[in-house]
C-alpha positions in Angstrom: -69.7 -38.0 21.4 -70.8 -40.7 23.8 -70.8 -39.8 27.5 -67.6 -40.7 29.3 -65.3 -40.6 26.2 -63.9 -37.2 26.8 -61.2 -36.5 29.3 -60.0 -33.1 30.4 -56.2 -33.4 29.8 -54.5 -30.8 27.6 -52.6 -33.7 26.0 -50.5 -33.2 22.9 -51.3 -36.0 20.4 -54.7 -36.7 22.0 -57.0 -38.3 19.4 -60.3 -37.1 20.9 -61.1 -34.9 17.9 -60.2 -37.8 15.5 -62.3 -40.6 17.1 -64.9 -40.4 14.4 -62.2 -40.7 11.7 -60.7 -43.7 13.4 -64.1 -45.5 13.7 -65.0 -44.5 10.2 -61.9 -46.3 8.8 -62.4 -49.2 11.2 -66.0 -49.7 10.0 -65.0 -49.4 6.4 -62.2 -51.9 6.5 -63.0 -54.5 9.0 -66.0 -56.6 8.2 -65.3 -59.7 10.3 -66.1 -60.0 14.0 -63.1 -59.2 16.1 -62.7 -59.3 19.9 -59.7 -57.4 21.0 -58.1 -54.0 20.3 -54.5 -53.3 21.2 -53.8 -49.7 22.0 -50.1 -49.9 22.7 -49.1 -46.2 22.7 -52.2 -45.4 24.8 -51.5 -41.9 26.1 -54.7 -40.9 28.1 -56.5 -44.0 26.7 -59.1 -42.0 24.7 -59.0 -44.4 21.7 -59.1 -47.5 23.9 -62.0 -46.1 25.9 -64.0 -45.5 22.8 -63.5 -49.1 21.7 -64.3 -50.3 25.2 -67.6 -48.5 25.1 -68.4 -50.4 21.9 -67.9 -53.7 23.6 -64.4 -54.7 22.6 -61.7 -56.1 24.9 -58.7 -53.8 25.3 -55.0 -54.4 25.7 -53.4 -51.1 26.5 -49.8 -50.0 27.1 -47.7 -46.9 27.6 -44.1 -46.5 28.8 -45.1 -43.4 30.9 -46.3 -44.4 34.4 -48.9 -41.6 34.6 -50.4 -42.9 31.4 -50.5 -46.4 32.9 -52.3 -45.0 35.9 -54.9 -43.2 33.8 -55.5 -46.3 31.6 -55.8 -48.5 34.7 -58.5 -46.1 35.8 -60.5 -45.8 32.6 -59.7 -49.2 30.9 -58.8 -51.5 33.7 -61.7 -50.6 36.0 -64.6 -52.7 34.7 -66.8 -53.1 37.8 -68.4 -50.8 40.4 -66.2 -49.8 43.2 -67.3 -50.6 46.8 -64.6 -49.1 49.1 -65.9 -51.5 51.7 -62.7 -51.2 53.9 -63.1 -47.5 54.2 -66.4 -47.6 56.1 -64.8 -47.1 59.5 -63.0 -44.0 58.2 -65.9 -42.8 56.1 -69.1 -44.1 57.9 -71.5 -42.6 55.3 -70.2 -45.1 52.8 -72.4 -47.7 54.5 -75.6 -46.1 53.2 -74.3 -45.2 49.7 -74.8 -47.3 46.6 -73.0 -47.4 43.2 -71.8 -44.1 41.9 -72.6 -42.4 45.3 -69.8 -44.4 47.0 -67.2 -42.9 44.7 -68.7 -39.4 45.2 -68.5 -39.9 48.9 -64.8 -40.9 48.8 -64.0 -38.0 46.5 -65.8 -35.6 48.8 -63.8 -36.9 51.8 -60.5 -36.5 49.9 -61.4 -33.0 48.7 -62.0 -31.9 52.3 -59.1 -33.4 54.2 -58.3 -31.2 57.2 -54.6 -32.1 57.3 -52.2 -30.0 55.3 -49.0 -31.8 54.2 -46.2 -29.9 52.5 -44.6 -32.7 50.6 -42.6 -33.2 47.4 -44.8 -31.2 45.1 -45.1 -28.2 47.4 -41.4 -28.3 48.2 -40.3 -28.4 44.5 -43.0 -27.0 42.3 -44.7 -24.2 44.2 -43.4 -20.6 44.7 -43.5 -20.7 48.5 -41.9 -24.1 48.6 -39.0 -23.1 46.4 -38.4 -19.6 47.6 -35.1 -20.4 49.3 -33.8 -22.8 46.6 -31.6 -22.3 43.6 -34.6 -22.4 41.2 -38.0 -20.9 42.1 -40.8 -22.8 40.4 -44.5 -22.0 40.0 -46.1 -25.0 38.5 -48.9 -24.9 41.0 -50.3 -22.4 43.5 -49.1 -23.0 47.0 -52.5 -24.1 48.1 -53.0 -26.6 45.3 -49.5 -28.0 45.7 -50.3 -28.7 49.4 -53.6 -30.3 48.4 -51.9 -32.6 45.8 -49.4 -33.8 48.4 -52.0 -34.3 51.1 -54.4 -36.3 48.8 -51.6 -38.3 47.2 -50.2 -39.4 50.5 -53.6 -40.3 51.8 -54.3 -42.5 48.7 -51.0 -44.2 49.1 -51.5 -44.9 52.8 -54.9 -46.4 52.1 -53.5 -48.7 49.6 -50.5 -49.8 51.6 -52.7 -50.5 54.6 -55.1 -52.5 52.3 -58.0 -50.1 52.9 -58.6 -49.8 49.2 -58.2 -52.4 46.4 -55.9 -52.0 43.4 -58.8 -50.9 41.2 -59.9 -48.4 43.8 -56.3 -47.1 44.1 -55.9 -46.5 40.4 -59.3 -44.9 40.1 -58.5 -42.4 42.8 -54.9 -41.8 41.7 -56.0 -41.3 38.1 -58.6 -38.8 39.3 -55.9 -36.9 41.2 -53.7 -36.7 38.1 -56.5 -35.3 36.0 -57.4 -32.8 38.7 -53.8 -31.7 39.1 -53.4 -31.2 35.4 -56.5 -28.9 35.3 -54.9 -26.5 37.8 -51.3 -26.6 36.5 -49.8 -23.2 35.8 -48.6 -24.0 32.3 -49.5 -23.2 28.8 -50.1 -26.9 28.1 -47.2 -29.1 28.8 -44.7 -29.1 31.7 -41.6 -28.1 29.8 -42.1 -24.6 31.4 -44.3 -22.8 33.9 -45.9 -19.4 33.6 -44.5 -16.4 35.3 -47.8 -15.4 36.8 -50.5 -17.7 38.2 -53.2 -17.9 35.5 -56.9 -17.9 36.3 -57.5 -21.7 36.0 -54.4 -22.4 38.2 -55.9 -20.1 40.9 -59.0 -22.3 41.2 -58.9 -24.9 44.0 -58.0 -28.4 43.0 -61.0 -30.7 43.1 -61.3 -34.4 42.5 -64.2 -35.0 40.1 -66.3 -38.1 39.3 -65.7 -40.0 36.1 -68.1 -42.7 34.9 -66.9 -46.3 35.1 -67.5 -48.0 31.8 -68.6 -51.5 32.8 -67.2 -54.4 30.9 -67.2 -58.2 31.1 -64.0 -58.3 29.1 -60.5 -59.0 30.6 -59.1 -55.6 29.8 -55.4 -55.4 30.5 -53.0 -52.5 30.9 -49.2 -52.6 30.7 -46.5 -50.1 31.6 -43.5 -51.2 29.4 -41.7 -50.8 26.1 -44.1 -51.9 23.3 -41.6 -54.5 22.0 -41.6 -56.2 25.4 -45.4 -56.7 25.5 -46.4 -56.7 21.8 -47.7 -60.3 21.8 -48.3 -60.9 25.5 -52.0 -61.0 24.8 -54.1 -61.9 21.8 -54.8 -58.8 19.7 -57.0 -58.7 16.6 -56.5 -55.0 15.7 -53.2 -53.3 16.6 -53.9 -49.6 16.9 -50.7 -47.5 17.0 -50.4 -43.8 17.9 -46.7 -43.3 18.4 -44.9 -40.0 18.9 -44.4 -38.4 15.5 -41.8 -35.6 16.2 -38.7 -35.0 18.3 -40.5 -33.9 21.5 -40.3 -36.6 24.2 -43.4 -37.1 26.2 -41.3 -37.9 29.3 -40.1 -34.3 29.5 -43.4 -32.8 28.5 -45.3 -34.5 31.4 -42.6 -35.1 34.0 -44.6 -33.6 36.9 -47.5 -35.9 36.2 -45.0 -38.8 36.3 -43.8 -37.6 39.7 -47.3 -37.2 41.1 -48.1 -40.7 39.8 -45.0 -42.4 41.3 -44.5 -40.1 44.2 -41.1 -41.5 44.5 -39.2 -38.4 45.6 -36.9 -38.4 42.6 -33.7 -36.4 42.2 -34.6 -33.4 40.0 -32.6 -30.8 38.3 -32.7 -27.6 36.3 -35.1 -24.7 36.2 -38.1 -26.9 35.4 -37.3 -29.6 38.0 -36.9 -32.5 35.5 -36.6 -36.1 36.8 -34.3 -38.7 35.2 -36.0 -39.9 32.0 -33.5 -41.7 29.8 -35.2 -45.1 30.2 -38.4 -43.6 28.9 -37.1 -42.0 25.8 -38.8 -43.2 22.6 -37.0 -44.1 19.4 -40.0 -42.7 17.6 -38.7 -39.3 18.5 -35.3 -39.9 17.0 -35.0 -39.4 13.2 -32.3 -42.0 12.5 -34.0 -44.7 14.6 -37.8 -44.2 14.0 -38.1 -46.3 10.8 -36.3 -49.3 12.3 -38.3 -49.1 15.5 -41.6 -49.1 13.5 -40.4 -52.0 11.4 -39.8 -54.1 14.5 -43.3 -53.6 15.6 -44.9 -54.3 12.2 -42.7 -57.4 11.6 -43.3 -58.9 15.0 -47.0 -58.4 15.7 -49.4 -61.3 15.5 -52.4 -59.0 15.0 -54.7 -59.5 12.1 -54.8 -55.8 11.3 -52.7 -52.7 11.9 -54.2 -49.2 12.1 -51.6 -46.4 12.5 -52.3 -42.8 13.3 -49.7 -40.4 12.0 -49.6 -37.0 10.3 -47.9 -35.0 7.6 -45.4 -33.4 10.1 -44.0 -36.7 11.3 -40.4 -37.9 11.2 -41.5 -40.7 8.8 -42.9 -39.7 5.4 -46.0 -41.3 4.1 -43.9 -43.3 1.7 -41.8 -44.6 4.7 -44.8 -45.8 6.5 -46.4 -47.4 3.5 -43.2 -49.3 2.6 -42.9 -50.7 6.1 -46.5 -51.7 6.3 -46.2 -53.4 2.9 -44.0 -56.0 4.6 -47.3 -57.4 6.0 -49.9 -56.7 3.4 -51.3 -54.2 1.0 -51.7 -50.9 2.9 -54.2 -48.1 2.4 -53.8 -44.5 3.6 -56.8 -42.4 4.6 -56.2 -38.6 4.9 -58.2 -36.1 6.9 -57.5 -32.4 7.3 -58.0 -31.0 10.8 -57.1 -28.0 12.9 -53.8 -28.0 14.8 -53.8 -28.6 18.6 -53.7 -25.1 20.1 -50.6 -25.7 22.2 -48.5 -26.1 19.0 -48.8 -22.3 18.6 -47.1 -21.6 22.0 -43.8 -22.0 23.6 -41.8 -21.0 20.5 -43.3 -23.7 18.4 -45.2 -21.4 15.9 -46.2 -22.9 12.6 -47.3 -21.1 9.5 -50.3 -23.4 9.0 -53.2 -23.5 11.3 -54.2 -27.0 10.2 -52.5 -30.3 9.6 -53.3 -33.6 7.9 -53.9 -36.7 9.9 -53.1 -40.0 8.2 -54.7 -43.3 9.1 -52.7 -46.1 7.6 -54.4 -49.5 7.5 -53.1 -52.9 6.5 -54.5 -56.4 6.8 -51.6 -58.7 7.9 -51.6 -61.4 5.2 -47.9 -62.2 5.0 -44.5 -61.3 6.5 -41.8 -60.3 4.0 -38.3 -59.0 4.3 -38.5 -56.5 1.4 -41.1 -53.9 0.8 -43.5 -54.4 -2.1 -42.8 -52.2 -5.2 -46.4 -51.2 -5.9 -48.4 -48.0 -5.6 -50.6 -47.9 -2.5 -54.0 -46.2 -2.5 -54.4 -42.8 -0.8 -58.0 -42.0 0.1 -58.9 -38.4 1.1 -61.8 -38.2 3.5 -64.0 -35.2 4.4 -65.6 -34.5 7.7 -69.0 -34.8 6.0 -68.2 -38.3 4.9 -67.2 -39.3 8.4 -70.4 -37.7 9.8 -72.6 -39.7 7.3 -70.6 -43.0 7.6 -70.0 -43.2 11.4 -72.4 -45.5 13.2 
């Protein structure tokens, strides 16, 4: 794996382990030169980043704001950061160059002397919630204070124009990643653990991530996919939608709150924020096919590549029929080990592996009725991918 592609989020649905599979199918099916990849259910942006490193322009989108922040950091930051307006506050920046400037700012934020007990401490730490209806332990008291302190400092810098938009999102994305690493959860934020686990006892630390330089106009959106589907020219539309009933907005609600830091009204034992506007129809069985059809019918992309698996709300036949409205689809199948979090939190499965599907279609027409033909299903082994990946 190339340096800089891996991120440290415990993110359900992450395609990090499947990048070679994705690029294998891409290389096998697309022979013409294309310029832009659309990653419109971007999540942590791991797929978009892998294509960015290969020189493609990226159009990314996700309805979750924390995902937008992360993608603004990894995909939207294309040039070195200078932090020139922070020299008065951090004098050593004046003698630093390139990567060292980011490291100096991160060191400064990691060692802030002030201690602010803000929204995260008051609602998601044990000490902060001890006198409230619900006691929560998503972070240690010390880390919750540190999250609040750093988050407020970043926001103040931005509002006072001491950092640019790119610098803001780089720092904020770094804080989100650091917060996730010390969260006291099994994986997602639907519940917290009753005791502080070892990794959650470690002190939160902002860590450097490489900036992947690019001369492309990489763009990141935070919207419903149907609102931005054709806002920019896209050659390959890569889709990685939710595939089951679990909504991402509830699984990662605290990352959303750290990102927005909007002091939301929260409720219940887990401190959920209002999320109705972020619910995805891909998580609703009687709506998912129609939602997918809208995307397939309305995209102007030359190609569609869809990640899905055998446990999704749509069957392989459902997906193929909808894709056949635009061309003659193929389905590639790869067996892989299940993400470990699926064995926790009362979500036990009998199988320790699952099958990932990559559905591919070249958009050659736009019909109202699905084609009544058999579509090829191609089983791929890890060995084939190893030998065929460039």
